[in-house]
TORFIVO-777997 format. One record per residue: chain; residue in one letter; x, y, z of N, C-alpha, C in turn. Coordinates in pm, whole numbers, plus 50000, padded with zeros to 5 digits. Layout:
! residues N
 unit code  n.c1  n.c2  n.c3 ca.c1 ca.c2 ca.c3  c.c1  c.c2  c.c3
    A    A     X     Y     Z     X     Y     Z     X     Y     Z
...
! end
This chain:
! residues 403
 unit code  n.c1  n.c2  n.c3 ca.c1 ca.c2 ca.c3  c.c1  c.c2  c.c3
    A    M 61164 76459 06309 61221 76326 06281 61304 76332 06154
    A    H 61422 76270 06158 61509 76272 06041 61450 76189 05929
    A    A 61487 76226 05806 61435 76157 05689 61475 76010 05687
    A    Q 61585 75977 05752 61633 75840 05747 61579 75752 05861
    A    S 61495 75807 05947 61457 75736 06068 61395 75600 06038
    A    H 61310 75596 05935 61239 75472 05906 61332 75363 05857
    A    R 61456 75400 05821 61552 75301 05774 61652 75263 05883
    A    R 61631 75312 06002 61729 75296 06109 61761 75151 06138
    A    N 61663 75063 06130 61684 74926 06172 61706 74829 06057
    A    A 61737 74883 05940 61761 74796 05825 61882 74705 05851
    A    N 61880 74589 05785 61986 74492 05806 62115 74533 05735
    A    H 62217 74567 05811 62345 74602 05752 62457 74510 05802
    A    R 62417 74399 05863 62516 74305 05915 62583 74229 05802
    A    L 62712 74204 05819 62784 74122 05723 62774 73976 05765
    A    L 62742 73890 05670 62736 73748 05700 62876 73689 05691
    A    P 62926 73625 05797 63061 73567 05792 63065 73448 05697
    A    A 63160 73452 05604 63172 73344 05506 63319 73329 05466
    A    F 63407 73332 05568 63550 73329 05538 63617 73201 05590
    A    D 63538 73095 05604 63593 72971 05658 63696 72907 05565
    A    K 63687 72934 05434 63783 72877 05340 63877 72983 05282
    A    Q 63892 73095 05354 63968 73207 05298 64115 73175 05273
    A    D 64177 73095 05361 64320 73066 05342 64344 72987 05213
    A    E 64247 72904 05176 64257 72829 05051 64226 72919 04931
    A    I 64118 72994 04941 64074 73077 04828 64171 73192 04801
    A    F 64212 73259 04907 64294 73380 04892 64442 73356 04921
    A    S 64489 73234 04905 64628 73203 04940 64726 73292 04864
    A    S 64700 73316 04736 64789 73401 04656 64786 73545 04705
    A    A 64667 73595 04735 64653 73733 04783 64722 73752 04918
    A    F 64705 73654 05007 64768 73665 05138 64921 73655 05125
    A    S 64968 73580 05027 65112 73571 05003 65170 73705 04960
    A    V 65091 73783 04884 65134 73918 04844 65161 74001 04969
    A    L 65073 73993 05067 65090 74071 05189 65210 74022 05271
    A    Q 65222 73891 05284 65333 73836 05362 65468 73874 05299
    A    E 65475 73869 05168 65598 73907 05099 65627 74055 05119
    A    A 65521 74138 05114 65539 74282 05135 65593 74311 05275
    A    I 65544 74237 05372 65593 74254 05509 65740 74211 05518
    A    T 65774 74100 05453 65912 74053 05451 66005 74156 05388
    A    Q 65953 74222 05283 66031 74325 05213 66023 74462 05281
    A    R 65955 74467 05395 65943 74588 05477 65871 74702 05405
    A    A 65766 74664 05331 65678 74766 05275 65593 74827 05387
    A    F 65563 74747 05488 65490 74790 05608 65503 74678 05709
    A    P 65495 74710 05840 65503 74604 05940 65371 74532 05964
    A    A 65259 74604 05952 65128 74548 05989 65029 74566 05876
    A    A 64941 74467 05860 64835 74477 05760 64711 74405 05810
    A    S 64595 74460 05776 64468 74397 05808 64375 74418 05689
    A    I 64303 74312 05649 64220 74323 05529 64080 74271 05555
    A    A 63989 74314 05470 63853 74259 05468 63803 74260 05324
    A    V 63739 74151 05284 63681 74140 05150 63534 74106 05165
    A    T 63447 74184 05101 63304 74152 05102 63257 74129 04959
    A    V 63166 74030 04945 63101 74002 04818 62954 73975 04846
    A    N 62866 74052 04783 62721 74031 04799 62677 74026 04945
    A    G 62733 74115 05025 62691 74123 05165 62752 74018 05256
    A    E 62842 73937 05201 62912 73837 05282 63056 73880 05306
    A    L 63105 73855 05426 63245 73881 05458 63324 73759 05415
    A    R 63387 73767 05297 63455 73652 05240 63601 73642 05285
    A    G 63658 73753 05327 63795 73751 05375 63814 73844 05492
    A    R 63887 73796 05594 63921 73880 05710 64052 73827 05766
    A    K 64157 73906 05754 64291 73855 05786 64379 73967 05839
    A    A 64465 73933 05933 64567 74026 05982 64703 73961 05966
    A    C 64803 74040 05927 64938 73989 05905 65039 74083 05968
    A    G 65154 74026 06005 65264 74109 06052 65259 74140 06199
    A    T 65336 74240 06238 65343 74289 06376 65328 74440 06374
    A    L 65304 74498 06489 65278 74643 06494 65398 74724 06448
    A    V 65518 74676 06478 65640 74747 06437 65744 74644 06395
    A    Y 65848 74692 06326 65964 74607 06298 66046 74598 06426
    A    E 66061 74479 06476 66129 74463 06605 66277 74501 06596
    A    T 66331 74504 06474 66473 74534 06459 66501 74685 06456
    A    D 66397 74767 06447 66416 74912 06448 66451 74959 06589
    A    S 66526 75067 06596 66552 75125 06728 66423 75171 06793
    A    A 66333 75226 06711 66205 75270 06765 66122 75150 06807
    A    G 66130 75041 06727 66059 74920 06765 66110 74865 06896
    A    A 66242 74870 06912 66302 74824 07038 66255 74908 07155
    A    T 66242 75040 07130 66194 75130 07236 66054 75090 07280
    A    L 65968 75062 07182 65831 75024 07215 65827 74887 07283
    A    L 65905 74793 07229 65905 74658 07286 65958 74656 07428
    A    A 66047 74750 07459 66106 74754 07593 66012 74813 07698
    A    S 65905 74873 07651 65810 74933 07744 65724 74824 07807
    A    S 65748 74793 07931 65681 74679 07994 65530 74695 07995
    A    A 65484 74819 08002 65339 74841 08007 65273 74808 07873
    A    R 65355 74807 07766 65297 74789 07634 65339 74658 07567
    A    S 65446 74599 07612 65506 74490 07536 65410 74376 07509
    A    E 65318 74350 07601 65225 74239 07582 65133 74262 07462
    A    N 65116 74387 07419 65026 74418 07309 65095 74427 07174
    A    L 65225 74442 07173 65292 74482 07049 65285 74380 06938
    A    D 65282 74253 06971 65276 74151 06867 65134 74100 06845
    A    A 65041 74152 06921 64905 74098 06920 64820 74161 06810
    A    L 64868 74149 06686 64791 74201 06573 64679 74102 06542
    A    S 64557 74153 06530 64443 74067 06499 64355 74136 06397
    A    S 64253 74065 06351 64161 74124 06254 64079 74236 06316
    A    A 64084 74249 06448 64013 74358 06515 64102 74480 06537
    A    T 64230 74471 06500 64323 74581 06524 64279 74709 06453
    A    I 64286 74819 06526 64243 74950 06476 64364 75024 06417
    A    F 64343 75088 06303 64447 75162 06233 64409 75309 06217
    A    D 64510 75393 06198 64491 75533 06159 64452 75533 06011
    A    L 64328 75573 05980 64278 75566 05842 64328 75678 05754
    A    A 64386 75783 05812 64434 75899 05734 64321 75951 05645
    A    S 64345 75960 05514 64248 76025 05425 64124 75941 05394
    A    L 64115 75818 05445 63986 75750 05435 63881 75823 05518
    A    T 63929 75912 05605 63837 76002 05676 63751 76080 05578
    A    K 63810 76119 05465 63737 76203 05369 63609 76137 05318
    A    P 63615 76015 05262 63490 75956 05215 63402 75900 05325
    A    I 63462 75833 05425 63381 75760 05522 63311 75853 05620
    A    A 63379 75958 05664 63319 76051 05760 63267 76178 05690
    A    T 63357 76258 05637 63322 76391 05588 63225 76387 05470
    A    T 63256 76306 05369 63170 76299 05251 63034 76240 05285
    A    T 63033 76138 05370 62905 76078 05409 62821 76178 05487
    A    M 62884 76256 05574 62813 76362 05645 62757 76463 05546
    A    A 62835 76501 05446 62787 76595 05343 62669 76537 05269
    A    A 62674 76407 05237 62565 76342 05164 62437 76339 05248
    A    I 62451 76313 05378 62335 76312 05467 62272 76452 05475
    A    L 62355 76555 05491 62304 76692 05497 62243 76734 05363
    A    Y 62301 76685 05254 62244 76711 05121 62104 76650 05111
    A    E 62088 76526 05156 61956 76462 05154 61854 76539 05236
    A    R 61898 76596 05343 61806 76668 05434 61779 76810 05389
    A    G 61840 76850 05278 61818 76984 05227 61896 77091 05299
    A    Q 61994 77050 05381 62075 77147 05455 62202 77189 05381
    A    L 62241 77109 05281 62360 77140 05202 62322 77147 05056
    A    E 62345 77263 04995 62322 77282 04853 62457 77275 04783
    A    L 62476 77172 04701 62607 77145 04644 62662 77261 04562
    A    D 62577 77329 04489 62626 77435 04400 62623 77574 04464
    A    A 62596 77578 04594 62598 77705 04666 62743 77748 04692
    A    P 62769 77879 04693 62906 77926 04722 62944 77902 04868
    A    V 63068 77864 04888 63119 77836 05022 63110 77959 05111
    A    I 63127 78078 05052 63127 78202 05134 62994 78225 05204
    A    G 62888 78158 05158 62760 78172 05226 62763 78116 05367
    A    I 62846 78016 05389 62863 77956 05522 62994 77999 05586
    A    L 63095 78023 05501 63226 78065 05550 63260 78204 05494
    A    P 63199 78308 05547 63229 78442 05495 63377 78478 05508
    A    E 63447 78413 05603 63590 78441 05621 63673 78395 05501
    A    F 63614 78312 05416 63685 78261 05299 63697 78368 05190
    A    R 63612 78469 05199 63614 78576 05098 63744 78656 05108
    A    S 63788 78706 04993 63911 78786 04989 63889 78912 04906
    A    A 63934 79024 04959 63920 79150 04887 64009 79155 04764
    A    T 64116 79075 04765 64212 79080 04655 64194 78966 04554
    A    D 64106 78868 04584 64086 78757 04491 63937 78724 04481
    A    P 63867 78789 04390 63722 78766 04375 63687 78625 04331
    A    R 63786 78549 04283 63758 78411 04240 63707 78325 04355
    A    R 63743 78362 04475 63703 78281 04591 63552 78277 04608
    A    D 63484 78382 04560 63337 78386 04568 63273 78277 04484
    A    E 63348 78223 04386 63293 78123 04293 63305 77980 04345
    A    V 63383 77960 04449 63407 77823 04499 63280 77770 04565
    A    T 63237 77651 04521 63115 77588 04573 63150 77465 04656
    A    F 63049 77412 04725 63069 77288 04801 63098 77171 04707
    A    H 63035 77173 04591 63061 77073 04490 63210 77071 04453
    A    M 63269 77189 04440 63412 77199 04405 63501 77147 04518
    A    L 63463 77174 04642 63542 77121 04754 63538 76968 04752
    A    L 63419 76912 04730 63403 76767 04729 63476 76701 04613
    A    S 63478 76769 04499 63539 76710 04379 63684 76754 04358
    A    H 63739 76825 04456 63878 76869 04451 63906 76956 04328
    A    S 63813 77045 04297 63832 77136 04182 63815 77282 04223
    A    S 63841 77311 04350 63818 77446 04404 63927 77545 04365
    A    G 64042 77494 04322 64157 77581 04297 64249 77594 04417
    A    L 64210 77534 04530 64298 77533 04647 64414 77436 04625
    A    P 64529 77463 04686 64645 77374 04669 64625 77241 04740
    A    A 64709 77145 04704 64697 77010 04759 64721 77008 04910
    A    Y 64825 77076 04953 64869 77059 05092 64954 77177 05133
    A    E 64941 77217 05256 65028 77320 05314 65062 77277 05456
    A    K 65185 77300 05496 65226 77267 05634 65181 77378 05728
    A    L 65051 77388 05743 64994 77494 05828 65037 77478 05973
    A    F 65065 77354 06013 65100 77324 06152 65231 77389 06195
    A    L 65314 77429 06099 65443 77489 06136 65427 77627 06199
    A    K 65316 77693 06167 65292 77826 06223 65171 77831 06314
    A    A 65073 77747 06286 64949 77747 06365 64962 77651 06483
    A    R 64944 77701 06602 64961 77618 06721 64830 77586 06793
    A    S 64717 77624 06734 64588 77592 06793 64489 77565 06680
    A    R 64376 77506 06715 64272 77478 06616 64228 77606 06545
    A    D 64201 77710 06622 64154 77836 06562 64259 77894 06469
    A    E 64386 77890 06509 64492 77944 06424 64505 77864 06294
    A    L 64492 77732 06304 64507 77652 06183 64389 77671 06088
    A    L 64268 77679 06143 64151 77705 06059 64162 77841 05991
    A    H 64212 77940 06064 64232 78073 06007 64332 78066 05891
    A    A 64439 77988 05910 64540 77974 05805 64482 77901 05683
    A    A 64399 77800 05708 64336 77727 05597 64241 77819 05520
    A    L 64165 77899 05591 64071 77993 05528 64143 78097 05444
    A    A 64267 78129 05482 64343 78232 05412 64435 78175 05304
    A    T 64437 78042 05288 64527 77981 05188 64490 78029 05048
    A    P 64585 78086 04973 64555 78139 04840 64519 78028 04739
    A    L 64430 78061 04646 64401 77971 04536 64523 77963 04443
    A    T 64544 77846 04384 64654 77830 04289 64601 77802 04148
    A    A 64468 77805 04133 64407 77789 04001 64267 77849 04005
    A    D 64212 77882 03889 64074 77930 03883 63980 77817 03926
    A    P 63878 77848 04007 63785 77745 04051 63720 77673 03932
    A    G 63715 77540 03942 63648 77460 03841 63732 77426 03720
    A    T 63858 77472 03715 63939 77450 03594 64042 77338 03609
    A    R 64070 77296 03732 64174 77196 03755 64135 77106 03871
    A    A 64157 76976 03853 64134 76883 03964 64267 76861 04035
    A    E 64274 76906 04158 64393 76880 04239 64348 76841 04379
    A    Y 64380 76717 04413 64342 76662 04543 64391 76755 04654
    A    S 64299 76800 04740 64333 76906 04835 64290 76874 04978
    A    D 64388 76856 05065 64360 76848 05208 64298 76977 05259
    A    I 64347 77089 05208 64298 77220 05254 64148 77231 05227
    A    G 64107 77188 05108 63965 77194 05073 63879 77114 05169
    A    F 63929 76996 05212 63849 76913 05302 63855 76962 05447
    A    I 63961 77031 05484 63961 77097 05615 63847 77200 05619
    A    L 63837 77279 05513 63731 77380 05506 63593 77316 05493
    A    L 63583 77207 05417 63455 77138 05404 63408 77089 05540
    A    G 63499 77031 05617 63463 76985 05752 63409 77097 05838
    A    L 63472 77214 05827 63427 77330 05904 63288 77374 05861
    A    T 63261 77375 05731 63128 77417 05684 63021 77318 05730
    A    L 63052 77190 05728 62953 77089 05769 62921 77103 05918
    A    E 63022 77136 05996 62998 77158 06139 62905 77278 06161
    A    R 62925 77382 06081 62839 77500 06094 62696 77470 06047
    A    L 62684 77394 05939 62552 77359 05888 62474 77270 05984
    A    S 62544 77176 06047 62477 77081 06136 62466 77133 06279
    A    G 62550 77229 06312 62548 77284 06447 62616 77197 06551
    A    E 62700 77103 06506 62772 77018 06601 62902 76970 06540
    A    P 62995 76925 06625 63124 76880 06574 63112 76760 06481
    A    L 63205 76751 06389 63210 76643 06291 63204 76506 06358
    A    N 63286 76485 06461 63291 76354 06525 63160 76316 06593
    A    V 63093 76414 06651 62965 76388 06719 62858 76348 06617
    A    F 62848 76424 06508 62751 76394 06403 62778 76255 06343
    A    C 62904 76228 06309 62937 76102 06243 62914 75983 06334
    A    Q 62943 75999 06462 62920 75889 06556 62772 75853 06563
    A    R 62686 75952 06569 62543 75926 06581 62480 75879 06449
    A    E 62513 75949 06340 62441 75929 06215 62503 75824 06123
    A    I 62630 75789 06144 62696 75693 06056 62743 75571 06135
    A    F 62843 75591 06220 62906 75477 06289 62808 75407 06383
    A    G 62731 75484 06456 62634 75425 06548 62526 75346 06475
    A    R 62473 75402 06370 62367 75335 06294 62414 75206 06228
    A    L 62541 75202 06190 62593 75085 06121 62663 74988 06216
    A    A 62656 75016 06346 62723 74932 06446 62873 74920 06417
    A    M 62932 75032 06371 63078 75038 06351 63140 75076 06485
    A    S 63143 74977 06574 63176 75006 06714 63323 75034 06739
    A    N 63408 75007 06639 63552 75032 06655 63599 75154 06576
    A    T 63506 75238 06535 63539 75354 06452 63523 75481 06534
    A    T 63629 75562 06537 63626 75682 06622 63737 75779 06583
    A    F 63719 75902 06619 63828 75998 06622 63888 75992 06763
    A    N 64017 76022 06774 64084 76026 06905 64056 75901 06990
    A    P 64114 75788 06953 64092 75665 07030 64127 75686 07177
    A    P 64053 75621 07266 64082 75636 07409 64220 75582 07445
    A    E 64277 75639 07549 64413 75604 07590 64431 75453 07608
    A    G 64330 75388 07662 64342 75247 07696 64369 75155 07580
    A    I 64327 75192 07459 64348 75103 07345 64464 75147 07255
    A    R 64524 75259 07286 64630 75310 07198 64751 75217 07186
    A    P 64791 75146 07294 64906 75056 07279 64883 74943 07179
    A    S 64758 74911 07146 64730 74803 07052 64715 74853 06909
    A    I 64728 74984 06887 64716 75044 06754 64853 75053 06689
    A    P 64868 75008 06564 65000 75016 06500 65050 75161 06493
    A    P 65171 75188 06541 65224 75324 06536 65252 75364 06391
    A    T 65247 75493 06364 65261 75541 06226 65384 75626 06202
    A    A 65451 75673 06307 65568 75759 06285 65654 75764 06410
    A    D 65784 75772 06387 65880 75797 06495 65929 75940 06477
    A    E 65872 76031 06554 65906 76173 06540 66007 76220 06643
    A    R 66071 76125 06711 66172 76166 06809 66291 76229 06737
    A    V 66334 76341 06786 66446 76413 06723 66569 76324 06717
    A    E 66593 76246 06822 66715 76165 06825 66710 76051 06723
    A    A 66593 76020 06669 66581 75913 06570 66613 75961 06429
    A    T 66625 76091 06412 66647 76147 06279 66791 76127 06236
    A    T 66807 76083 06112 66941 76072 06053 66946 76157 05928
    A    G 67065 76188 05886 67082 76281 05774 67013 76240 05647
    A    K 67017 76110 05614 66966 76067 05485 66814 76075 05473
    A    D 66742 76065 05586 66596 76064 05574 66530 76183 05644
    A    T 66605 76284 05675 66550 76400 05744 66429 76462 05673
    A    P 66432 76479 05540 66316 76541 05475 66187 76460 05488
    A    L 66200 76329 05510 66083 76242 05514 66045 76201 05655
    A    R 66117 76248 05752 66085 76215 05890 66052 76342 05967
    A    S 65928 76357 06003 65885 76473 06080 65934 76460 06223
    A    T 65970 76572 06281 66003 76574 06424 65910 76672 06497
    A    F 65794 76695 06437 65703 76798 06485 65663 76776 06631
    A    R 65634 76652 06668 65586 76626 06805 65693 76564 06895
    A    N 65806 76525 06836 65920 76470 06911 65879 76352 06999
    A    R 65799 76262 06942 65761 76140 07013 65717 76035 06912
    A    I 65702 75913 06957 65647 75808 06873 65496 75828 06862
    A    I 65446 75827 06740 65303 75853 06716 65229 75720 06710
    A    Q 65151 75693 06814 65077 75568 06825 64941 75595 06888
    A    G 64835 75566 06813 64701 75588 06865 64656 75733 06861
    A    E 64736 75818 06797 64695 75956 06770 64721 75982 06622
    A    V 64650 76078 06566 64654 76098 06421 64795 76133 06373
    A    Q 64837 76067 06264 64970 76092 06209 64978 76229 06143
    A    D 64873 76272 06076 64872 76398 06003 64887 76516 06099
    A    E 64990 76598 06074 65022 76706 06170 64914 76815 06172
    A    N 64858 76850 06055 64752 76950 06054 64631 76902 06134
    A    A 64595 76776 06117 64483 76720 06193 64514 76716 06342
    A    S 64641 76694 06375 64681 76692 06515 64657 76828 06580
    A    V 64699 76934 06512 64678 77068 06566 64528 77100 06575
    A    L 64448 77040 06487 64304 77061 06490 64236 76979 06600
    A    G 64314 76913 06682 64259 76838 06794 64223 76694 06761
    A    G 64272 76644 06647 64245 76506 06610 64115 76484 06537
    A    V 64035 76589 06522 63908 76581 06449 63912 76682 06336
    A    A 63914 76631 06212 63924 76720 06096 63856 76656 05977
    A    G 63824 76738 05878 63755 76687 05760 63842 76602 05671
    A    H 63974 76617 05683 64064 76548 05591 64131 76425 05652
    A    A 64139 76416 05784 64209 76306 05850 64170 76303 05998
    A    G 64201 76190 06062 64175 76178 06206 64096 76055 06246
    A    L 64031 75990 06149 63947 75875 06182 64033 75749 06202
    A    F 63993 75669 06302 64054 75539 06327 63947 75432 06316
    A    S 63985 75315 06265 63889 75206 06255 63962 75076 06226
    A    N 63887 74967 06220 63947 74840 06178 63883 74794 06048
    A    A 63941 74689 05989 63898 74645 05856 63753 74596 05857
    A    H 63710 74535 05966 63573 74483 05972 63471 74596 05967
    A    D 63496 74703 06041 63404 74817 06039 63399 74882 05900
    A    I 63517 74894 05836 63519 74954 05702 63444 74864 05604
    A    A 63454 74733 05624 63380 74639 05539 63229 74656 05557
    A    I 63186 74681 05680 63044 74709 05704 63001 74833 05625
    A    F 63083 74938 05632 63051 75062 05561 63046 75037 05410
    A    A 63146 74965 05357 63152 74940 05213 63032 74858 05167
    A    S 62996 74757 05245 62881 74674 05209 62751 74755 05213
    A    T 62744 74849 05306 62628 74939 05313 62618 75021 05186
    A    M 62729 75074 05140 62730 75150 05015 62686 75063 04897
    A    L 62733 74939 04894 62696 74847 04786 62548 74812 04789
    A    Q 62488 74819 04907 62345 74789 04920 62259 74914 04908
    A    G 62318 75021 04850 62240 75141 04822 62238 75243 04934
    A    G 62319 75220 05039 62330 75319 05146 62240 75299 05265
    A    T 62144 75210 05256 62053 75186 05368 62130 75132 05488
    A    P 62110 75189 05608 62007 75282 05651 62051 75429 05662
    A    I 62166 75465 05606 62215 75602 05628 62193 75693 05507
    A    L 62182 75635 05387 62167 75715 05266 62069 75648 05170
    A    R 62018 75726 05077 61934 75672 04971 62020 75628 04853
    A    P 61974 75530 04776 62052 75482 04661 62088 75592 04562
    A    E 61996 75685 04538 62024 75791 04441 62132 75887 04491
    A    T 62142 75901 04623 62247 75985 04680 62383 75916 04666
    A    V 62387 75787 04694 62510 75710 04675 62555 75720 04530
    A    A 62461 75706 04437 62495 75713 04294 62551 75850 04257
    A    L 62490 75955 04309 62535 76091 04279 62677 76116 04328
    A    F 62705 76074 04450 62835 76105 04511 62947 76015 04459
    A    T 62915 75899 04405 63021 75805 04364 63043 75801 04213
    A    R 62968 75881 04139 62984 75886 03994 63098 75979 03955
    A    R 63185 75933 03865 63299 76016 03823 63250 76147 03763
    A    E 63318 76255 03799 63286 76387 03748 63325 76400 03599
    A    S 63247 76478 03525 63277 76498 03383 63372 76616 03361
    A    A 63390 76699 03463 63480 76814 03454 63540 76838 03593
    A    P 63661 76899 03596 63746 76943 03485 63796 76825 03400
    A    A 63846 76857 03283 63894 76755 03191 63999 76667 03256
    A    G 63984 76536 03239 64083 76443 03288 64070 76403 03433
    A    T 63970 76456 03504 63958 76424 03645 63914 76280 03665
    A    S 63963 76219 03773 63917 76085 03812 63827 76094 03934
    A    R 63800 76215 03980 63730 76234 04106 63579 76223 04094
    A    A 63518 76170 04199 63374 76180 04221 63356 76280 04335
    A    L 63241 76283 04399 63220 76375 04511 63271 76310 04640
    A    G 63392 76347 04678 63453 76292 04798 63520 76158 04778
    A    W 63499 76097 04664 63557 75967 04631 63649 75982 04511
    A    D 63730 75878 04486 63808 75870 04364 63754 75753 04282
    A    T 63793 75745 04156 63755 75633 04070 63882 75579 04004
    A    P 63880 75455 03958 64003 75398 03901 64047 75471 03774
    A    S 64175 75498 03767 64235 75552 03646 64349 75458 03609
    A    K 64404 75471 03492 64510 75379 03450 64646 75449 03452
    A    P 64745 75391 03519 64732 75274 03607 64670 75313 03741
    A    S 64603 75219 03806 64537 75247 03932 64587 75155 04042
    A    Q 64597 75207 04163 64634 75124 04277 64523 75027 04314
    A    S 64404 75043 04250 64298 74945 04269 64326 74819 04189
    A    G 64427 74825 04100 64457 74711 04015 64388 74723 03880
    A    K 64380 74612 03809 64329 74617 03671 64187 74566 03654
    A    Y 64122 74524 03763 63991 74461 03749 63873 74546 03795
    A    F 63895 74649 03873 63782 74730 03920 63723 74807 03802
    A    G 63593 74796 03783 63527 74847 03663 63500 74996 03664
    A    A 63434 75040 03557 63411 75184 03535 63322 75246 03641
    A    N 63237 75168 03705 63148 75223 03807 63206 75214 03947
    A    S 63330 75168 03956 63393 75151 04087 63436 75285 04147
    A    Y 63453 75284 04277 63501 75403 04347 63578 75359 04470
    A    G 63662 75448 04520 63743 75415 04636 63822 75534 04684
    A    H 63920 75507 04770 64003 75614 04823 64128 75554 04886
    A    L 64233 75633 04890 64359 75594 04954 64383 75679 05078
    A    G 64463 75625 05171 64506 75701 05288 64657 75700 05297
    A    Y 64713 75812 05340 64859 75833 05341 64932 75730 05426
    A    T 64871 75684 05533 64936 75589 05623 64944 75448 05564
    A    G 64886 75429 05444 64889 75298 05381 64756 75227 05387
    A    T 64648 75302 05388 64513 75246 05394 64443 75266 05260
    A    S 64344 75182 05234 64264 75200 05112 64133 75125 05122
    A    I 64037 75173 05044 63910 75103 05027 63871 75116 04881
    A    W 63832 75004 04819 63783 75005 04681 63655 74925 04673
    A    I 63559 74981 04601 63423 74926 04596 63380 74914 04450
    A    D 63333 74796 04409 63289 74773 04271 63142 74729 04273
    A    P 63050 74819 04240 62908 74784 04244 62871 74673 04146
    A    D 62938 74667 04032 62905 74566 03932 62941 74426 03981
    A    R 63049 74414 04054 63089 74284 04111 63031 74264 04251
    A    Q 62966 74368 04306 62921 74365 04446 63037 74328 04538
    A    L 63150 74392 04513 63276 74361 04580 63334 74482 04650
    A    S 63387 74460 04769 63468 74564 04834 63594 74502 04892
    A    I 63703 74576 04883 63831 74532 04941 63886 74644 05028
    A    T 63907 74614 05153 63968 74707 05249 64108 74658 05282
    A    L 64205 74748 05273 64343 74715 05310 64395 74824 05403
    A    L 64430 74786 05524 64483 74880 05622 64626 74840 05658
    A    T 64719 74936 05651 64858 74913 05692 64910 75037 05764
    A    N 65031 75026 05816 65100 75143 05872 65232 75162 05798
    A    R 65223 75182 05667 65342 75189 05581 65428 75312 05613
    A    T 65377 75408 05688 65455 75527 05724 65552 75500 05840
    A    W 65547 75381 05898 65639 75349 06008 65773 75302 05953
    A    P 65886 75352 06006 65897 75459 06108 65899 75599 06047
    A    D 65911 75606 05911 65903 75736 05844 65829 75715 05712
    A    C 65822 75818 05632 65737 75815 05513 65813 75780 05385
    A    S 65933 75725 05399 66019 75708 05281 65978 75592 05191
    A    N 65911 75491 05248 65882 75370 05171 65752 75386 05092
    A    Q 65760 75375 04960 65644 75391 04872 65599 75258 04811
    A    A 65651 75146 04860 65621 75015 04801 65472 74981 04807
    A    I 65398 75044 04898 65254 75019 04910 65182 75038 04777
    A    Q 65233 75127 04692 65167 75156 04564 65159 75032 04476
    A    Q 65265 74954 04472 65263 74831 04394 65188 74720 04468
    A    V 65205 74716 04599 65141 74610 04678 64990 74617 04667
    A    R 64936 74737 04675 64790 74752 04664 64737 74688 04537
    A    A 64795 74724 04422 64746 74673 04294 64761 74521 04288
    A    Q 64875 74469 04333 64898 74325 04329 64798 74251 04418
    A    F 64774 74306 04536 64681 74242 04629 64538 74243 04574
    A    H 64493 74358 04523 64358 74365 04468 64340 74269 04351
    A    D 64439 74265 04263 64430 74174 04148 64422 74029 04194
    A    A 64502 73992 04293 64502 73855 04342 64368 73819 04405
    A    V 64306 73913 04475 64174 73887 04536 64070 73863 04427
    A    V 64065 73950 04329 63965 73935 04222 63988 73806 04144
    A    E 64113 73774 04114 64144 73650 04041 64102 73527 04121
    A    A 64118 73534 04252 64077 73422 04336 63925 73403 04333
    A    L 63853 73514 04336 63706 73505 04335 63655 73456 04199
    A    V 63719 73502 04091 63678 73459 03957 63708 73310 03940
    A    G 63816 73263 04004 63859 73126 03987 63787 73025 04075
    A    E 63697 73074 04161 63628 72982 04252 63541 72881 04177
! end
């Protein structure tokens, strides 16, 4: 029997309390509407929890800009057109790197609690392929370093350009050279989390998505959270990229991938995760704001029924080294300036996703704010989300303080 079994039926339901949200959060919702008008993103969905209550739940915008050629292509598809404007608070988004804390890090924390994952153990104990005859530093890389982004691995590599299968891409990730001595530099690394996902699968003896569905999403009744959404619901998911070759123009070629030569909707935007089959430690998870709010509220309540309070505290506490890091274990913490805004306190933690998603959690305020968008549509050139996030978070906190 698992150590968490006795906590399986603990109350993790969010109490709905958003009947006055349009009045309370009018300023915050205006930030989102203005952002949509300014084309920071076409679609947004949010959830705000305070003390276990769902205080805000709102969806804004449309799945795509109808004036785009790609939007016109989608709107012209008779099989899909009825869904394209039907954005609701239940709409599912590509979470991108929110996969790291919600799926991969939580799986690591569960295995740590069960004594199956030793944080300070060397990665080569589980991944002997990571060892290199020409770089003995790789022997020093620990699971703790992978989680805290201090392994010395680079931030990102376009492994998908050469690797055409899951095995090929994992081999390329395992062979990626270190760019710093382990433990000396904090550099956010997709490569590190690809490898972390692989080690967790080996430790647990099952795929990441299978473990997470049973031990996290299933236990918390996160019924809209999954890797590789089924075909039937993909038309209702906001698309994240137009990778059609004919859509590419000279001015935005560097920021528009043509890797798959199709509109990316309901499948993972991240190309490395795509080659990995849509299930990876760094990206691939899909969910809606309500499910993420359930997860955030669970963390605020000490992790029950999936984790112990002391485990939540360990994984969400800012690291003391390397110098200047803002990272916790699998999570980030607010730094100045922060996209969490100016009000999230020193004990807060959160994470961003490339597609325009974020989650921020403040234990002192018992507050969580989830913001999901598809800011990468139709390409990755628009960075306005960085300002919008901070403005939106600040407006939410100011509204709650002003109640």
